C-alpha positions in Angstrom: 77.9 -33.4 -33.7 80.8 -34.9 -32.6 82.5 -33.4 -30.0 84.4 -34.8 -27.6 83.1 -38.0 -28.3 86.5 -41.1 -28.7 87.6 -42.6 -31.8 90.7 -44.3 -30.4 91.8 -46.7 -33.0 88.0 -46.5 -35.3 88.0 -47.5 -38.6 86.4 -44.5 -40.2 88.2 -45.4 -44.0 86.6 -43.9 -46.6 83.6 -41.7 -44.3 82.0 -39.1 -45.2 82.8 -36.3 -42.4 81.9 -33.1 -44.6 81.4 -30.3 -42.3 81.4 -32.3 -39.1 82.3 -30.9 -35.8 85.1 -33.2 -34.1 86.5 -30.5 -31.8 88.3 -32.2 -29.2 87.6 -36.0 -30.7 89.9 -38.7 -29.6 91.2 -40.0 -32.9 94.1 -41.5 -32.1 95.4 -43.8 -34.6 92.1 -43.8 -36.5 91.8 -44.9 -40.1 90.4 -42.1 -41.9 92.0 -43.2 -45.0 90.5 -42.0 -48.0 87.8 -40.1 -45.7 86.0 -36.8 -46.5 86.8 -34.2 -44.5 86.2 -30.9 -46.2 85.4 -27.5 -43.9 85.4 -30.3 -40.9 86.5 -28.4 -37.5 89.0 -30.6 -35.6 90.0 -28.0 -33.6 92.3 -29.7 -30.4 91.7 -32.4 -31.6 94.0 -36.2 -30.7 94.6 -37.0 -34.2 98.4 -38.6 -33.3 99.3 -41.6 -35.2 96.1 -41.4 -37.7 96.1 -42.4 -41.1 94.6 -39.6 -43.6 96.3 -41.2 -46.4 94.7 -39.0 -49.5 92.4 -37.6 -46.9 90.5 -34.9 -48.4 90.8 -31.6 -45.5 90.3 -29.1 -47.7 89.5 -26.0 -45.4 89.3 -27.7 -42.8 90.2 -26.5 -39.1 92.9 -28.3 -37.4 94.3 -25.4 -34.8 96.4 -26.9 -32.1 95.4 -30.5 -33.2 97.6 -33.5 -32.4 99.0 -35.1 -35.6 102.2 -36.2 -34.2 103.5 -39.5 -36.2 100.3 -39.3 -38.1 100.0 -40.1 -42.1 99.1 -37.4 -44.3 100.5 -38.8 -47.6 98.8 -37.3 -50.8 96.1 -35.4 -48.3 94.4 -32.3 -49.7 94.8 -29.5 -47.2 94.6 -27.0 -49.3 93.8 -23.8 -47.4 93.6 -25.6 -44.2 94.5 -23.8 -40.7 96.9 -25.7 -39.2 97.7 -22.7 -37.1 99.9 -23.8 -34.2 99.2 -27.9 -35.1 102.0 -30.5 -34.1 103.0 -32.4 -37.1 106.4 -33.5 -35.6 107.6 -36.8 -37.4 104.3 -36.6 -39.2 104.1 -38.0 -43.2 103.3 -35.2 -45.8 104.7 -36.6 -48.8 103.2 -35.4 -51.9 100.7 -33.9 -49.5 98.7 -30.8 -51.1 99.5 -27.7 -48.7 98.7 -24.8 -50.9 97.7 -21.6 -49.3 97.7 -23.3 -46.1 97.6 -22.1 -42.6 100.7 -23.5 -40.6 102.1 -20.5 -38.4 103.2 -21.8 -35.6 103.2 -25.3 -36.5 105.6 -27.7 -35.1 107.5 -29.8 -38.2 110.0 -31.2 -36.9 111.4 -34.0 -38.5 107.9 -34.2 -40.6 108.6 -36.1 -44.0 107.7 -33.0 -46.3 109.1 -34.4 -49.4 107.5 -33.4 -52.8 104.9 -31.7 -50.8 103.4 -28.4 -52.7 103.4 -25.5 -50.0 102.5 -23.2 -52.5 101.3 -19.9 -51.0 101.5 -21.2 -47.6 101.8 -19.3 -44.5 104.4 -20.9 -42.5 105.9 -17.9 -40.4 107.4 -18.9 -36.8 107.0 -22.2 -37.8 109.2 -24.9 -36.7 110.7 -27.4 -39.3 113.9 -28.0 -37.9 115.4 -31.4 -39.4 112.4 -31.8 -41.6 112.6 -33.9 -45.4 111.7 -31.2 -47.8 113.3 -32.2 -50.9 111.6 -31.0 -53.4 108.9 -29.5 -52.1 107.3 -26.3 -53.3 107.4 -23.2 -51.1 107.1 -20.9 -54.0 105.3 -17.0 -52.7 104.6 -18.9 -49.1 105.1 -16.5 -46.2 108.1 -18.0 -43.9 109.4 -15.0 -41.7 110.8 -16.3 -38.6 110.5 -19.9 -39.3 113.2 -22.6 -38.4 114.9 -24.7 -41.0 117.5 -25.7 -38.8 119.2 -29.2 -40.5 116.3 -28.8 -43.0 116.8 -30.9 -45.9 115.9 -28.8 -49.0 117.8 -30.1 -51.8 116.0 -28.9 -54.9 113.4 -27.7 -53.5 111.6 -24.6 -54.6 111.9 -21.4 -52.7 111.4 -18.7 -55.7 109.3 -15.6 -54.5 109.2 -16.7 -51.1 109.7 -14.2 -47.8 112.2 -16.0 -45.6 113.4 -12.8 -43.8 114.6 -13.6 -40.6 114.5 -17.2 -40.8 117.0 -19.6 -39.4 118.7 -21.7 -42.0 121.5 -22.8 -39.9 123.2 -26.1 -41.6 120.3 -26.4 -44.1 120.7 -28.5 -47.3 119.7 -25.8 -49.9 121.8 -28.0 -52.9 120.2 -26.6 -56.0 117.2 -25.0 -54.3 115.6 -22.5 -56.5 115.7 -19.4 -54.3 115.2 -17.2 -57.0 113.5 -13.5 -56.6 113.4 -14.2 -52.6 113.4 -12.2 -49.4 116.2 -13.5 -47.2 117.1 -10.6 -45.1 118.6 -10.6 -42.0 118.2 -14.5 -42.5 120.7 -16.8 -40.9 122.3 -18.8 -43.1 125.4 -20.2 -40.8 127.1 -23.4 -42.7 124.1 -23.8 -44.5 124.7 -25.8 -48.2 123.9 -23.6 -51.4 125.8 -25.7 -53.8 124.3 -25.1 -57.2 121.7 -22.9 -55.8 119.3 -20.5 -57.6 120.2 -17.2 -55.9 119.0 -14.9 -58.8 117.6 -11.2 -57.5 117.2 -12.5 -54.1 117.5 -10.3 -51.1 120.1 -11.5 -48.4 120.8 -7.8 -46.8 122.2 -8.4 -43.6 121.6 -12.2 -44.1 124.5 -14.2 -41.8 126.9 -15.7 -44.2 129.2 -17.2 -42.3 130.9 -20.7 -43.4 127.8 -20.5 -46.1 128.7 -22.6 -48.4 127.9 -20.7 -52.3 129.7 -23.3 -54.6 128.3 -22.9 -58.7 125.8 -20.7 -57.0 123.6 -18.7 -59.3 124.4 -15.3 -57.9 123.2 -13.1 -60.5 121.2 -9.9 -59.3 121.6 -11.3 -55.6 121.6 -8.2 -52.8 124.3 -8.4 -50.2 124.7 -5.5 -48.6 124.6 -5.2 -45.5 125.1 -8.7 -44.9 127.3 -10.4 -42.2 130.4 -13.0 -42.5 130.3 -13.0 -45.9 134.0 -13.6 -47.8 135.8 -13.1 -51.6 136.9 -17.2 -50.8 132.9 -17.8 -50.6 131.9 -15.8 -53.5 135.0 -16.6 -55.7 133.7 -20.0 -56.1 129.8 -18.8 -57.1 128.8 -19.7 -60.7 128.3 -15.8 -61.6 128.1 -12.3 -59.7 127.0 -10.4 -62.7 124.7 -7.6 -61.5 125.0 -8.4 -57.8 125.2 -6.2 -55.1 128.4 -5.9 -52.5 129.3 -2.9 -50.0 131.7 -0.7 -51.7 135.1 -2.6 -50.1 134.3 -6.6 -51.4 132.8 -5.2 -54.7 136.3 -3.6 -55.7 138.4 -6.4 -54.5 136.1 -8.8 -56.3 136.7 -6.4 -59.5 140.5 -6.3 -59.6 140.9 -10.4 -58.3 137.9 -12.1 -59.9 136.6 -9.2 -62.8 135.1 -12.6 -64.9 132.3 -13.3 -62.1 130.9 -9.7 -62.8 130.6 -10.2 -66.3 127.4 -10.9 -68.1 127.9 -15.0 -68.4 126.1 -17.5 -70.7 122.8 -18.1 -70.3 123.3 -21.7 -70.9 125.7 -21.8 -67.5 123.6 -20.4 -65.6 120.7 -23.1 -66.4 119.3 -24.7 -63.2 116.9 -27.7 -62.2 113.7 -27.1 -60.8 111.9 -29.5 -58.6 108.6 -30.8 -60.6 105.8 -31.6 -58.0 103.9 -35.0 -58.9 100.2 -35.0 -59.3 
């Protein structure tokens, strides 16, 4: 039992701490590079600015832990419990966060570039201004999460649940958002240039000033969406099989009928992010 022990700036490089009880431990700026912390309990521990590069934290309990500014690049956090953790400005580049619990976590300004968040629970998490370029958020639960000004360039959000999410002014350039749920999501001012929204659910979403230039909107559902204009839709790549309120659909049919026609498959191919091992 290592509960409440102080290890500030301690060198624990490569240490075997599997199943360790480190609740409330003071590990600020500690060197845990490559350490084995599988199944460890670090509830409310202080790991601010700690070096956890390539550390194995699979299935670890990190609830309410302070990881502000910590280096977790390429760390294994698969199925870890990070509920309400403070990860502001932390580096999680290429980290494995598959199926992790990040409900209510603070990820403001964090570096999640090329991180694997497939199937993760990010409900109510705050990713304001986070760098999530090429991150994989496929099938993630992201209800009511905040992505204001986040960079999601070429990120994958395929089949993700973004109900009620705040994506104001987020950069979703060339992102894969196919089959995602964006019901009542706030996309005001978001950049969806060349994004793939095929079969996405955008009913009730706020699309005021959203950029849809070159976006694939095939089969997307826009009924009862807010602020959606003809000018926005006219710049999309295709609207084939998309669903709109009747008055808007009739205007599109008369002014831009080609957008409602079945497109050439070669015209709707999109690049998808590749997550490196």
